[in-house]
PDB file as gemmi writes it, atoms N, CA and C in Angstrom:
CRYST1    1.000    1.000    1.000  90.00  90.00  90.00 P 1                      
ATOM      1  N   MET A   1      22.386  86.131 141.196  1.00  0.00           N  
ATOM      2  CA  MET A   1      22.582  86.019 139.715  1.00  0.00           C  
ATOM      3  C   MET A   1      21.231  85.800 139.149  1.00  0.00           C  
ATOM      4  N   MET A   2      20.632  86.727 138.300  1.00  0.00           N  
ATOM      5  CA  MET A   2      19.285  86.610 137.784  1.00  0.00           C  
ATOM      6  C   MET A   2      19.384  85.560 136.631  1.00  0.00           C  
ATOM      7  N   ILE A   3      18.082  84.838 136.542  1.00  0.00           N  
ATOM      8  CA  ILE A   3      17.872  84.155 135.111  1.00  0.00           C  
ATOM      9  C   ILE A   3      17.023  84.774 134.392  1.00  0.00           C  
ATOM     10  N   SER A   4      17.581  84.852 132.922  1.00  0.00           N  
ATOM     11  CA  SER A   4      16.551  85.314 132.085  1.00  0.00           C  
ATOM     12  C   SER A   4      15.165  84.637 131.771  1.00  0.00           C  
ATOM     13  N   ALA A   5      14.373  85.276 131.283  1.00  0.00           N  
ATOM     14  CA  ALA A   5      13.068  84.603 131.093  1.00  0.00           C  
ATOM     15  C   ALA A   5      13.251  83.390 130.159  1.00  0.00           C  
ATOM     16  N   LYS A   6      14.168  83.697 129.034  1.00  0.00           N  
ATOM     17  CA  LYS A   6      14.374  82.583 128.021  1.00  0.00           C  
ATOM     18  C   LYS A   6      15.133  81.554 128.549  1.00  0.00           C  
ATOM     19  N   ARG A   7      16.029  81.677 129.204  1.00  0.00           N  
ATOM     20  CA  ARG A   7      16.933  80.804 129.922  1.00  0.00           C  
ATOM     21  C   ARG A   7      15.798  79.808 130.952  1.00  0.00           C  
ATOM     22  N   PHE A   8      15.099  80.477 131.737  1.00  0.00           N  
ATOM     23  CA  PHE A   8      14.062  79.773 132.637  1.00  0.00           C  
ATOM     24  C   PHE A   8      13.086  78.733 131.727  1.00  0.00           C  
ATOM     25  N   SER A   9      12.564  79.483 130.662  1.00  0.00           N  
ATOM     26  CA  SER A   9      11.870  78.714 129.998  1.00  0.00           C  
ATOM     27  C   SER A   9      12.399  77.605 129.200  1.00  0.00           C  
ATOM     28  N   ASP A  10      13.865  77.810 128.676  1.00  0.00           N  
ATOM     29  CA  ASP A  10      14.379  76.651 128.188  1.00  0.00           C  
ATOM     30  C   ASP A  10      14.553  75.580 129.375  1.00  0.00           C  
ATOM     31  N   ALA A  11      14.965  75.912 130.536  1.00  0.00           N  
ATOM     32  CA  ALA A  11      15.126  74.765 131.454  1.00  0.00           C  
ATOM     33  C   ALA A  11      14.091  74.041 131.899  1.00  0.00           C  
ATOM     34  N   VAL A  12      12.755  74.812 131.818  1.00  0.00           N  
ATOM     35  CA  VAL A  12      11.485  74.241 132.157  1.00  0.00           C  
ATOM     36  C   VAL A  12      11.187  73.136 131.107  1.00  0.00           C  
ATOM     37  N   ARG A  13      11.536  73.682 129.974  1.00  0.00           N  
ATOM     38  CA  ARG A  13      11.045  72.531 128.738  1.00  0.00           C  
ATOM     39  C   ARG A  13      11.791  71.529 128.452  1.00  0.00           C  
ATOM     40  N   ALA A  14      13.055  71.397 128.786  1.00  0.00           N  
ATOM     41  CA  ALA A  14      14.299  70.342 128.619  1.00  0.00           C  
ATOM     42  C   ALA A  14      13.660  69.184 129.329  1.00  0.00           C  
ATOM     43  N   PRO A  15      13.265  69.181 130.632  1.00  0.00           N  
ATOM     44  CA  PRO A  15      12.841  67.851 131.081  1.00  0.00           C  
ATOM     45  C   PRO A  15      11.550  67.093 130.604  1.00  0.00           C  
ATOM     46  N   ARG A  16      10.764  67.907 129.833  1.00  0.00           N  
ATOM     47  CA  ARG A  16       9.518  67.464 129.165  1.00  0.00           C  
ATOM     48  C   ARG A  16       9.915  66.584 128.100  1.00  0.00           C  
ATOM     49  N   TRP A  17      10.850  66.909 127.300  1.00  0.00           N  
ATOM     50  CA  TRP A  17      11.379  66.079 125.991  1.00  0.00           C  
ATOM     51  C   TRP A  17      11.953  64.869 126.814  1.00  0.00           C  
ATOM     52  N   SER A  18      12.710  64.985 127.773  1.00  0.00           N  
ATOM     53  CA  SER A  18      13.292  63.526 128.470  1.00  0.00           C  
ATOM     54  C   SER A  18      12.217  62.686 129.082  1.00  0.00           C  
ATOM     55  N   MET A  19      11.205  63.268 129.600  1.00  0.00           N  
ATOM     56  CA  MET A  19      10.018  62.447 129.993  1.00  0.00           C  
ATOM     57  C   MET A  19       9.410  61.781 128.391  1.00  0.00           C  
ATOM     58  N   VAL A  20       8.947  62.668 127.720  1.00  0.00           N  
ATOM     59  CA  VAL A  20       8.545  62.064 126.288  1.00  0.00           C  
ATOM     60  C   VAL A  20       9.328  60.651 125.770  1.00  0.00           C  
ATOM     61  N   ALA A  21      10.751  61.221 125.685  1.00  0.00           N  
ATOM     62  CA  ALA A  21      11.703  60.083 125.149  1.00  0.00           C  
ATOM     63  C   ALA A  21      11.533  58.881 126.246  1.00  0.00           C  
ATOM     64  N   GLY A  22      11.490  59.064 127.414  1.00  0.00           N  
ATOM     65  CA  GLY A  22      11.543  57.975 128.515  1.00  0.00           C  
ATOM     66  C   GLY A  22      10.224  57.172 128.175  1.00  0.00           C  
ATOM     67  N   CYS A  23       9.074  57.696 127.864  1.00  0.00           N  
ATOM     68  CA  CYS A  23       7.777  57.076 127.781  1.00  0.00           C  
ATOM     69  C   CYS A  23       7.961  56.250 126.370  1.00  0.00           C  
ATOM     70  N   ILE A  24       8.362  56.795 125.460  1.00  0.00           N  
ATOM     71  CA  ILE A  24       8.668  56.098 124.275  1.00  0.00           C  
ATOM     72  C   ILE A  24       9.306  54.862 124.381  1.00  0.00           C  
ATOM     73  N   LEU A  25      10.395  55.104 125.053  1.00  0.00           N  
ATOM     74  CA  LEU A  25      11.433  53.966 125.208  1.00  0.00           C  
ATOM     75  C   LEU A  25      10.918  52.873 126.162  1.00  0.00           C  
ATOM     76  N   TRP A  26       9.924  53.140 127.095  1.00  0.00           N  
ATOM     77  CA  TRP A  26       9.233  52.230 128.089  1.00  0.00           C  
ATOM     78  C   TRP A  26       8.278  51.468 127.107  1.00  0.00           C  
ATOM     79  N   ALA A  27       7.531  52.187 126.337  1.00  0.00           N  
ATOM     80  CA  ALA A  27       6.591  51.630 125.528  1.00  0.00           C  
ATOM     81  C   ALA A  27       7.015  50.436 124.579  1.00  0.00           C  
ATOM     82  N   ALA A  28       8.427  50.708 124.041  1.00  0.00           N  
ATOM     83  CA  ALA A  28       9.078  49.994 122.914  1.00  0.00           C  
ATOM     84  C   ALA A  28       9.552  48.743 123.849  1.00  0.00           C  
ATOM     85  N   VAL A  29      10.192  48.776 125.243  1.00  0.00           N  
ATOM     86  CA  VAL A  29      10.526  47.677 125.956  1.00  0.00           C  
ATOM     87  C   VAL A  29       9.323  46.662 126.369  1.00  0.00           C  
ATOM     88  N   ALA A  30       8.253  47.748 126.832  1.00  0.00           N  
ATOM     89  CA  ALA A  30       7.060  46.819 127.285  1.00  0.00           C  
ATOM     90  C   ALA A  30       6.602  46.014 126.084  1.00  0.00           C  
ATOM     91  N   ASN A  31       6.447  46.508 124.860  1.00  0.00           N  
ATOM     92  CA  ASN A  31       5.774  45.921 124.049  1.00  0.00           C  
ATOM     93  C   ASN A  31       6.909  44.440 123.683  1.00  0.00           C  
ATOM     94  N   ALA A  32       8.024  44.580 123.646  1.00  0.00           N  
ATOM     95  CA  ALA A  32       9.034  43.513 123.500  1.00  0.00           C  
ATOM     96  C   ALA A  32       8.933  42.314 124.630  1.00  0.00           C  
ATOM     97  N   ALA A  33       8.630  42.843 125.800  1.00  0.00           N  
ATOM     98  CA  ALA A  33       8.492  41.964 126.734  1.00  0.00           C  
ATOM     99  C   ALA A  33       7.021  41.124 126.871  1.00  0.00           C  
ATOM    100  N   ASN A  34       6.261  41.812 126.202  1.00  0.00           N  
ATOM    101  CA  ASN A  34       4.711  41.414 126.227  1.00  0.00           C  
ATOM    102  C   ASN A  34       4.440  41.047 124.668  1.00  0.00           C  
ATOM    103  N   PRO A  35       4.738  39.716 124.086  1.00  0.00           N  
ATOM    104  CA  PRO A  35       4.250  39.493 122.969  1.00  0.00           C  
ATOM    105  C   PRO A  35       2.866  39.381 122.776  1.00  0.00           C  
ATOM    106  N   THR A  36       2.366  39.690 121.330  1.00  0.00           N  
ATOM    107  CA  THR A  36       1.118  39.952 121.259  1.00  0.00           C  
ATOM    108  C   THR A  36       0.574  38.677 120.321  1.00  0.00           C  
ATOM    109  N   THR A  37      -0.618  38.190 120.434  1.00  0.00           N  
ATOM    110  CA  THR A  37      -1.239  37.223 119.569  1.00  0.00           C  
ATOM    111  C   THR A  37      -2.117  37.904 118.602  1.00  0.00           C  
ATOM    112  N   TRP A  38      -2.274  37.756 117.222  1.00  0.00           N  
ATOM    113  CA  TRP A  38      -3.048  38.468 116.411  1.00  0.00           C  
ATOM    114  C   TRP A  38      -4.009  37.341 115.802  1.00  0.00           C  
ATOM    115  N   THR A  39      -4.884  37.628 115.237  1.00  0.00           N  
ATOM    116  CA  THR A  39      -5.574  36.378 114.435  1.00  0.00           C  
ATOM    117  C   THR A  39      -6.028  37.125 112.955  1.00  0.00           C  
ATOM    118  N   VAL A  40      -6.096  36.221 111.914  1.00  0.00           N  
ATOM    119  CA  VAL A  40      -6.636  36.414 110.584  1.00  0.00           C  
ATOM    120  C   VAL A  40      -7.559  34.979 110.465  1.00  0.00           C  
ATOM    121  N   PRO A  41      -8.658  35.312 109.994  1.00  0.00           N  
ATOM    122  CA  PRO A  41      -9.134  36.569 109.960  1.00  0.00           C  
ATOM    123  C   PRO A  41      -9.841  36.777 111.548  1.00  0.00           C  
ATOM    124  N   GLY A  42      -9.868  37.892 111.719  1.00  0.00           N  
ATOM    125  CA  GLY A  42     -10.236  38.422 113.492  1.00  0.00           C  
ATOM    126  C   GLY A  42      -9.709  39.819 113.460  1.00  0.00           C  
ATOM    127  N   ASN A  43      -8.388  39.812 113.766  1.00  0.00           N  
ATOM    128  CA  ASN A  43      -7.996  41.261 113.949  1.00  0.00           C  
ATOM    129  C   ASN A  43      -7.585  41.792 112.624  1.00  0.00           C  
ATOM    130  N   PHE A  44      -7.410  40.986 111.639  1.00  0.00           N  
ATOM    131  CA  PHE A  44      -6.837  41.297 110.447  1.00  0.00           C  
ATOM    132  C   PHE A  44      -7.527  40.696 109.616  1.00  0.00           C  
ATOM    133  N   SER A  45      -7.866  41.305 107.950  1.00  0.00           N  
ATOM    134  CA  SER A  45      -8.594  40.363 107.033  1.00  0.00           C  
ATOM    135  C   SER A  45      -7.276  39.550 106.204  1.00  0.00           C  
ATOM    136  N   THR A  46      -6.129  40.287 106.061  1.00  0.00           N  
ATOM    137  CA  THR A  46      -4.937  39.593 105.410  1.00  0.00           C  
ATOM    138  C   THR A  46      -3.824  39.293 106.510  1.00  0.00           C  
ATOM    139  N   ILE A  47      -3.182  38.104 105.854  1.00  0.00           N  
ATOM    140  CA  ILE A  47      -1.825  38.045 106.819  1.00  0.00           C  
ATOM    141  C   ILE A  47      -0.687  38.973 106.929  1.00  0.00           C  
ATOM    142  N   GLN A  48      -0.544  39.698 105.639  1.00  0.00           N  
ATOM    143  CA  GLN A  48       0.374  40.711 105.384  1.00  0.00           C  
ATOM    144  C   GLN A  48       0.041  41.942 106.481  1.00  0.00           C  
ATOM    145  N   ALA A  49      -1.213  42.246 106.767  1.00  0.00           N  
ATOM    146  CA  ALA A  49      -1.912  43.404 107.499  1.00  0.00           C  
ATOM    147  C   ALA A  49      -1.419  42.879 108.927  1.00  0.00           C  
ATOM    148  N   ALA A  50      -1.365  41.749 109.185  1.00  0.00           N  
ATOM    149  CA  ALA A  50      -1.250  41.334 110.596  1.00  0.00           C  
ATOM    150  C   ALA A  50       0.246  41.243 110.763  1.00  0.00           C  
ATOM    151  N   ILE A  51       1.434  41.039 109.617  1.00  0.00           N  
ATOM    152  CA  ILE A  51       2.786  40.971 109.798  1.00  0.00           C  
ATOM    153  C   ILE A  51       3.055  42.399 109.977  1.00  0.00           C  
ATOM    154  N   ASN A  52       2.433  43.458 109.096  1.00  0.00           N  
ATOM    155  CA  ASN A  52       2.723  44.911 109.328  1.00  0.00           C  
ATOM    156  C   ASN A  52       2.543  45.219 110.824  1.00  0.00           C  
ATOM    157  N   ALA A  53       1.543  44.916 111.317  1.00  0.00           N  
ATOM    158  CA  ALA A  53       1.227  45.463 112.552  1.00  0.00           C  
ATOM    159  C   ALA A  53       1.929  44.715 113.828  1.00  0.00           C  
ATOM    160  N   ALA A  54       2.532  43.687 113.494  1.00  0.00           N  
ATOM    161  CA  ALA A  54       3.013  42.847 114.562  1.00  0.00           C  
ATOM    162  C   ALA A  54       4.456  43.232 114.811  1.00  0.00           C  
ATOM    163  N   SER A  55       4.979  42.973 116.091  1.00  0.00           N  
ATOM    164  CA  SER A  55       6.261  43.478 116.498  1.00  0.00           C  
ATOM    165  C   SER A  55       7.001  41.876 116.474  1.00  0.00           C  
ATOM    166  N   SER A  56       8.507  41.876 116.487  1.00  0.00           N  
ATOM    167  CA  SER A  56       9.166  40.765 116.779  1.00  0.00           C  
ATOM    168  C   SER A  56       8.719  40.175 118.043  1.00  0.00           C  
ATOM    169  N   GLY A  57       8.525  38.717 118.163  1.00  0.00           N  
ATOM    170  CA  GLY A  57       8.261  38.103 119.424  1.00  0.00           C  
ATOM    171  C   GLY A  57       6.657  37.810 119.105  1.00  0.00           C  
ATOM    172  N   ASP A  58       5.989  38.525 118.306  1.00  0.00           N  
ATOM    173  CA  ASP A  58       4.669  38.228 118.278  1.00  0.00           C  
ATOM    174  C   ASP A  58       4.202  36.885 117.446  1.00  0.00           C  
ATOM    175  N   THR A  59       2.817  36.434 117.595  1.00  0.00           N  
ATOM    176  CA  THR A  59       2.528  35.309 117.002  1.00  0.00           C  
ATOM    177  C   THR A  59       1.320  35.792 116.204  1.00  0.00           C  
ATOM    178  N   ILE A  60       1.061  35.153 115.006  1.00  0.00           N  
ATOM    179  CA  ILE A  60      -0.236  35.383 114.155  1.00  0.00           C  
ATOM    180  C   ILE A  60      -0.808  33.984 113.980  1.00  0.00           C  
ATOM    181  N   LEU A  61      -2.069  33.923 114.386  1.00  0.00           N  
ATOM    182  CA  LEU A  61      -2.826  32.615 114.148  1.00  0.00           C  
ATOM    183  C   LEU A  61      -3.459  32.891 113.037  1.00  0.00           C  
ATOM    184  N   VAL A  62      -3.544  32.073 112.062  1.00  0.00           N  
ATOM    185  CA  VAL A  62      -4.179  32.049 110.909  1.00  0.00           C  
ATOM    186  C   VAL A  62      -5.190  30.943 110.767  1.00  0.00           C  
ATOM    187  N   GLY A  63      -6.488  31.357 110.421  1.00  0.00           N  
ATOM    188  CA  GLY A  63      -7.669  30.217 110.266  1.00  0.00           C  
ATOM    189  C   GLY A  63      -7.645  29.558 109.105  1.00  0.00           C  
ATOM    190  N   PRO A  64      -8.418  28.407 108.947  1.00  0.00           N  
ATOM    191  CA  PRO A  64      -8.353  27.550 107.731  1.00  0.00           C  
ATOM    192  C   PRO A  64      -8.777  28.606 106.498  1.00  0.00           C  
ATOM    193  N   GLY A  65      -8.128  28.165 105.356  1.00  0.00           N  
ATOM    194  CA  GLY A  65      -8.488  28.884 104.165  1.00  0.00           C  
ATOM    195  C   GLY A  65      -7.368  28.795 103.214  1.00  0.00           C  
ATOM    196  N   THR A  66      -7.398  29.196 102.062  1.00  0.00           N  
ATOM    197  CA  THR A  66      -6.123  29.391 101.020  1.00  0.00           C  
ATOM    198  C   THR A  66      -6.165  31.084 100.972  1.00  0.00           C  
ATOM    199  N   TYR A  67      -4.917  31.484 101.300  1.00  0.00           N  
ATOM    200  CA  TYR A  67      -4.634  32.937 101.149  1.00  0.00           C  
ATOM    201  C   TYR A  67      -3.756  33.048  99.938  1.00  0.00           C  
ATOM    202  N   THR A  68      -4.281  33.799  98.972  1.00  0.00           N  
ATOM    203  CA  THR A  68      -3.607  34.171  97.642  1.00  0.00           C  
ATOM    204  C   THR A  68      -2.785  35.503  97.827  1.00  0.00           C  
ATOM    205  N   GLN A  69      -1.767  35.527  98.399  1.00  0.00           N  
ATOM    206  CA  GLN A  69      -0.888  36.761  98.747  1.00  0.00           C  
ATOM    207  C   GLN A  69       0.671  36.375  98.932  1.00  0.00           C  
ATOM    208  N   SER A  70       1.474  37.357  98.693  1.00  0.00           N  
ATOM    209  CA  SER A  70       2.902  37.253  98.985  1.00  0.00           C  
ATOM    210  C   SER A  70       2.994  37.834 100.219  1.00  0.00           C  
ATOM    211  N   LEU A  71       4.021  37.238 101.050  1.00  0.00           N  
ATOM    212  CA  LEU A  71       4.520  37.676 102.401  1.00  0.00           C  
ATOM    213  C   LEU A  71       5.542  38.353 102.611  1.00  0.00           C  
ATOM    214  N   GLU A  72       6.108  39.346 103.049  1.00  0.00           N  
ATOM    215  CA  GLU A  72       7.290  39.932 103.579  1.00  0.00           C  
ATOM    216  C   GLU A  72       7.232  40.194 104.977  1.00  0.00           C  
ATOM    217  N   PHE A  73       8.106  39.480 105.769  1.00  0.00           N  
ATOM    218  CA  PHE A  73       8.185  39.606 107.300  1.00  0.00           C  
ATOM    219  C   PHE A  73       9.002  40.785 107.646  1.00  0.00           C  
ATOM    220  N   GLY A  74       9.677  41.352 106.716  1.00  0.00           N  
ATOM    221  CA  GLY A  74      10.343  42.612 107.110  1.00  0.00           C  
ATOM    222  C   GLY A  74      11.494  42.415 108.201  1.00  0.00           C  
ATOM    223  N   GLY A  75      12.022  41.181 108.187  1.00  0.00           N  
ATOM    224  CA  GLY A  75      13.024  40.825 109.118  1.00  0.00           C  
ATOM    225  C   GLY A  75      12.430  40.726 110.672  1.00  0.00           C  
ATOM    226  N   LYS A  76      11.190  40.561 111.001  1.00  0.00           N  
ATOM    227  CA  LYS A  76      10.492  40.440 112.133  1.00  0.00           C  
ATOM    228  C   LYS A  76      10.593  39.063 112.711  1.00  0.00           C  
ATOM    229  N   ASN A  77      11.076  38.819 113.897  1.00  0.00           N  
ATOM    230  CA  ASN A  77      10.896  37.553 114.494  1.00  0.00           C  
ATOM    231  C   ASN A  77       9.544  37.293 114.787  1.00  0.00           C  
ATOM    232  N   ILE A  78       8.538  36.684 113.807  1.00  0.00           N  
ATOM    233  CA  ILE A  78       7.135  36.509 114.257  1.00  0.00           C  
ATOM    234  C   ILE A  78       6.789  34.964 113.644  1.00  0.00           C  
ATOM    235  N   THR A  79       5.996  34.286 114.692  1.00  0.00           N  
ATOM    236  CA  THR A  79       5.747  33.229 114.471  1.00  0.00           C  
ATOM    237  C   THR A  79       4.391  33.135 113.682  1.00  0.00           C  
ATOM    238  N   LEU A  80       3.998  32.503 112.327  1.00  0.00           N  
ATOM    239  CA  LEU A  80       2.883  32.438 111.665  1.00  0.00           C  
ATOM    240  C   LEU A  80       2.454  31.160 111.835  1.00  0.00           C  
ATOM    241  N   GLU A  81       1.245  30.906 112.582  1.00  0.00           N  
ATOM    242  CA  GLU A  81       0.822  29.551 112.904  1.00  0.00           C  
ATOM    243  C   GLU A  81      -0.505  29.074 112.440  1.00  0.00           C  
ATOM    244  N   SER A  82      -0.769  28.247 111.909  1.00  0.00           N  
ATOM    245  CA  SER A  82      -2.349  27.555 111.418  1.00  0.00           C  
ATOM    246  C   SER A  82      -2.966  27.285 112.634  1.00  0.00           C  
ATOM    247  N   THR A  83      -4.389  27.410 112.708  1.00  0.00           N  
ATOM    248  CA  THR A  83      -5.140  26.906 113.934  1.00  0.00           C  
ATOM    249  C   THR A  83      -5.807  25.762 113.336  1.00  0.00           C  
ATOM    250  N   ALA A  84      -5.438  25.200 112.286  1.00  0.00           N  
ATOM    251  CA  ALA A  84      -6.098  24.112 111.705  1.00  0.00           C  
ATOM    252  C   ALA A  84      -5.092  23.255 110.997  1.00  0.00           C  
ATOM    253  N   GLY A  85      -3.815  23.446 110.875  1.00  0.00           N  
ATOM    254  CA  GLY A  85      -2.732  22.417 110.426  1.00  0.00           C  
ATOM    255  C   GLY A  85      -2.549  22.928 108.750  1.00  0.00           C  
ATOM    256  N   PRO A  86      -1.532  22.256 108.258  1.00  0.00           N  
ATOM    257  CA  PRO A  86      -1.257  22.708 106.875  1.00  0.00           C  
ATOM    258  C   PRO A  86      -2.053  22.310 105.918  1.00  0.00           C  
ATOM    259  N   ALA A  87      -2.876  21.400 105.867  1.00  0.00           N  
ATOM    260  CA  ALA A  87      -3.844  20.983 105.084  1.00  0.00           C  
ATOM    261  C   ALA A  87      -5.073  21.823 104.860  1.00  0.00           C  
ATOM    262  N   SER A  88      -5.278  22.722 106.057  1.00  0.00           N  
ATOM    263  CA  SER A  88      -6.567  23.449 105.865  1.00  0.00           C  
ATOM    264  C   SER A  88      -6.060  24.931 105.689  1.00  0.00           C  
ATOM    265  N   THR A  89      -4.847  25.278 106.045  1.00  0.00           N  
ATOM    266  CA  THR A  89      -4.394  26.649 105.902  1.00  0.00           C  
ATOM    267  C   THR A  89      -3.425  26.608 104.906  1.00  0.00           C  
ATOM    268  N   ILE A  90      -3.651  27.265 103.641  1.00  0.00           N  
ATOM    269  CA  ILE A  90      -2.503  27.309 102.636  1.00  0.00           C  
ATOM    270  C   ILE A  90      -2.246  28.729 102.213  1.00  0.00           C  
ATOM    271  N   ILE A  91      -0.928  29.000 102.198  1.00  0.00           N  
ATOM    272  CA  ILE A  91      -0.567  30.352 101.418  1.00  0.00           C  
ATOM    273  C   ILE A  91      -0.116  30.075 100.068  1.00  0.00           C  
ATOM    274  N   HIS A  92      -0.793  30.547  99.315  1.00  0.00           N  
ATOM    275  CA  HIS A  92      -0.575  30.454  97.682  1.00  0.00           C  
ATOM    276  C   HIS A  92       0.038  31.932  97.293  1.00  0.00           C  
ATOM    277  N   PRO A  93       1.272  32.216  97.181  1.00  0.00           N  
ATOM    278  CA  PRO A  93       1.724  33.516  96.720  1.00  0.00           C  
ATOM    279  C   PRO A  93       1.218  33.823  95.305  1.00  0.00           C  
ATOM    280  N   SER A  94       0.889  35.132  95.248  1.00  0.00           N  
ATOM    281  CA  SER A  94       0.271  35.719  94.212  1.00  0.00           C  
ATOM    282  C   SER A  94       1.257  35.642  92.998  1.00  0.00           C  
ATOM    283  N   SER A  95       0.962  35.517  91.814  1.00  0.00           N  
ATOM    284  CA  SER A  95       1.781  35.452  90.501  1.00  0.00           C  
ATOM    285  C   SER A  95       2.984  36.063  90.630  1.00  0.00           C  
ATOM    286  N   GLY A  96       4.116  35.372  90.730  1.00  0.00           N  
ATOM    287  CA  GLY A  96       5.474  35.965  90.830  1.00  0.00           C  
ATOM    288  C   GLY A  96       5.714  36.333  92.250  1.00  0.00           C  
ATOM    289  N   GLY A  97       5.128  35.955  93.277  1.00  0.00           N  
ATOM    290  CA  GLY A  97       5.369  36.310  94.536  1.00  0.00           C  
ATOM    291  C   GLY A  97       5.731  35.419  95.275  1.00  0.00           C  
ATOM    292  N   CYS A  98       6.365  35.604  96.609  1.00  0.00           N  
ATOM    293  CA  CYS A  98       6.844  34.616  97.541  1.00  0.00           C  
ATOM    294  C   CYS A  98       6.548  34.924  98.881  1.00  0.00           C  
ATOM    295  N   VAL A  99       6.999  33.778  99.689  1.00  0.00           N  
ATOM    296  CA  VAL A  99       6.849  34.053 101.071  1.00  0.00           C  
ATOM    297  C   VAL A  99       8.373  34.524 101.648  1.00  0.00           C  
ATOM    298  N   ASP A 100       8.770  35.745 102.041  1.00  0.00           N  
ATOM    299  CA  ASP A 100      10.059  35.609 102.447  1.00  0.00           C  
ATOM    300  C   ASP A 100      10.062  36.023 104.162  1.00  0.00           C  
ATOM    301  N   MET A 101      10.470  35.139 104.793  1.00  0.00           N  
ATOM    302  CA  MET A 101      10.593  35.107 106.241  1.00  0.00           C  
ATOM    303  C   MET A 101      11.594  35.853 106.688  1.00  0.00           C  
ATOM    304  N   GLY A 102      12.813  35.804 106.293  1.00  0.00           N  
ATOM    305  CA  GLY A 102      13.735  36.341 106.821  1.00  0.00           C  
ATOM    306  C   GLY A 102      14.371  35.495 107.935  1.00  0.00           C  
ATOM    307  N   PRO A 103      15.515  35.645 108.615  1.00  0.00           N  
ATOM    308  CA  PRO A 103      16.264  34.978 109.602  1.00  0.00           C  
ATOM    309  C   PRO A 103      15.395  34.659 110.896  1.00  0.00           C  
ATOM    310  N   GLY A 104      14.323  35.338 111.101  1.00  0.00           N  
ATOM    311  CA  GLY A 104      13.770  35.080 112.595  1.00  0.00           C  
ATOM    312  C   GLY A 104      12.283  34.339 112.366  1.00  0.00           C  
ATOM    313  N   GLY A 105      11.832  34.317 111.335  1.00  0.00           N  
ATOM    314  CA  GLY A 105      10.412  33.829 111.104  1.00  0.00           C  
ATOM    315  C   GLY A 105      10.284  32.396 111.437  1.00  0.00           C  
ATOM    316  N   ALA A 106       9.079  31.920 111.680  1.00  0.00           N  
ATOM    317  CA  ALA A 106       8.477  30.491 111.716  1.00  0.00           C  
ATOM    318  C   ALA A 106       7.262  30.142 111.364  1.00  0.00           C  
ATOM    319  N   LEU A 107       7.089  29.294 110.493  1.00  0.00           N  
ATOM    320  CA  LEU A 107       5.912  28.718 110.098  1.00  0.00           C  
ATOM    321  C   LEU A 107       5.479  27.439 110.880  1.00  0.00           C  
ATOM    322  N   ILE A 108       4.223  27.668 111.464  1.00  0.00           N  
ATOM    323  CA  ILE A 108       3.924  26.287 112.398  1.00  0.00           C  
ATOM    324  C   ILE A 108       2.550  25.980 111.822  1.00  0.00           C  
ATOM    325  N   GLY A 109       2.398  24.752 111.781  1.00  0.00           N  
ATOM    326  CA  GLY A 109       1.147  24.200 111.244  1.00  0.00           C  
ATOM    327  C   GLY A 109      -0.166  24.040 112.289  1.00  0.00           C  
ATOM    328  N   SER A 110       0.180  23.840 113.607  1.00  0.00           N  
ATOM    329  CA  SER A 110      -0.901  23.832 114.462  1.00  0.00           C  
ATOM    330  C   SER A 110      -0.207  23.983 115.887  1.00  0.00           C  
ATOM    331  N   ARG A 111      -0.993  23.770 116.867  1.00  0.00           N  
ATOM    332  CA  ARG A 111      -0.680  24.193 118.197  1.00  0.00           C  
ATOM    333  C   ARG A 111      -0.164  22.833 118.852  1.00  0.00           C  
ATOM    334  N   SER A 112      -0.443  21.750 118.143  1.00  0.00           N  
ATOM    335  CA  SER A 112       0.077  20.387 118.875  1.00  0.00           C  
ATOM    336  C   SER A 112       1.631  20.406 118.864  1.00  0.00           C  
ATOM    337  N   PRO A 113       2.161  19.384 119.762  1.00  0.00           N  
ATOM    338  CA  PRO A 113       3.683  19.240 120.057  1.00  0.00           C  
ATOM    339  C   PRO A 113       4.284  18.895 118.727  1.00  0.00           C  
ATOM    340  N   ALA A 114       3.739  18.160 117.679  1.00  0.00           N  
ATOM    341  CA  ALA A 114       4.065  17.708 116.452  1.00  0.00           C  
ATOM    342  C   ALA A 114       3.720  18.743 115.387  1.00  0.00           C  
ATOM    343  N   ALA A 115       3.974  19.917 115.622  1.00  0.00           N  
ATOM    344  CA  ALA A 115       3.338  20.896 114.645  1.00  0.00           C  
ATOM    345  C   ALA A 115       4.143  20.630 113.207  1.00  0.00           C  
ATOM    346  N   SER A 116       3.276  20.921 112.171  1.00  0.00           N  
ATOM    347  CA  SER A 116       4.250  21.120 110.894  1.00  0.00           C  
ATOM    348  C   SER A 116       3.757  22.126 110.064  1.00  0.00           C  
ATOM    349  N   PRO A 117       4.498  22.762 109.211  1.00  0.00           N  
ATOM    350  CA  PRO A 117       4.272  24.091 108.845  1.00  0.00           C  
ATOM    351  C   PRO A 117       2.957  24.356 107.862  1.00  0.00           C  
ATOM    352  N   ILE A 118       2.536  25.585 107.953  1.00  0.00           N  
ATOM    353  CA  ILE A 118       1.615  26.076 107.204  1.00  0.00           C  
ATOM    354  C   ILE A 118       1.614  25.586 105.796  1.00  0.00           C  
ATOM    355  N   GLY A 119       0.719  25.088 104.815  1.00  0.00           N  
ATOM    356  CA  GLY A 119       0.852  24.771 103.734  1.00  0.00           C  
ATOM    357  C   GLY A 119       1.447  25.842 102.655  1.00  0.00           C  
ATOM    358  N   VAL A 120       2.522  25.907 102.226  1.00  0.00           N  
ATOM    359  CA  VAL A 120       2.990  26.903 101.067  1.00  0.00           C  
ATOM    360  C   VAL A 120       2.741  26.211  99.779  1.00  0.00           C  
ATOM    361  N   ALA A 121       2.129  26.805  98.819  1.00  0.00           N  
ATOM    362  CA  ALA A 121       1.793  26.181  97.519  1.00  0.00           C  
ATOM    363  C   ALA A 121       3.025  26.978  96.467  1.00  0.00           C  
ATOM    364  N   ALA A 122       3.348  26.051  95.695  1.00  0.00           N  
ATOM    365  CA  ALA A 122       4.523  26.770  94.701  1.00  0.00           C  
ATOM    366  C   ALA A 122       3.762  27.254  93.628  1.00  0.00           C  
TER     367      ALA A 122                                                      
END                                                                             
């Protein structure tokens, strides 16, 4: 039985797509298994930029300062943590804005066992 050139090329091409899909799946699982720690400032100039780049399970460490911005976690399970405590790291949502963490987010004031939230101004 002869295989046409078209069928042969289709048969050769099919495994490539499955390898690509497998690599994408592996990358997604590997990222979930290895959470990343991001810094503001450092990796990003704004907290929202860090949230946008982060994946569920990641931690964002925020340096001292007052951050005038609204935040949207987008349903991600992210920890937003101050490096200096709530008195030194304050999120002051822009006019009419808010901090929307969703069900999986966490605000932590410092890396000490008795951590308290980052300050969120009303």
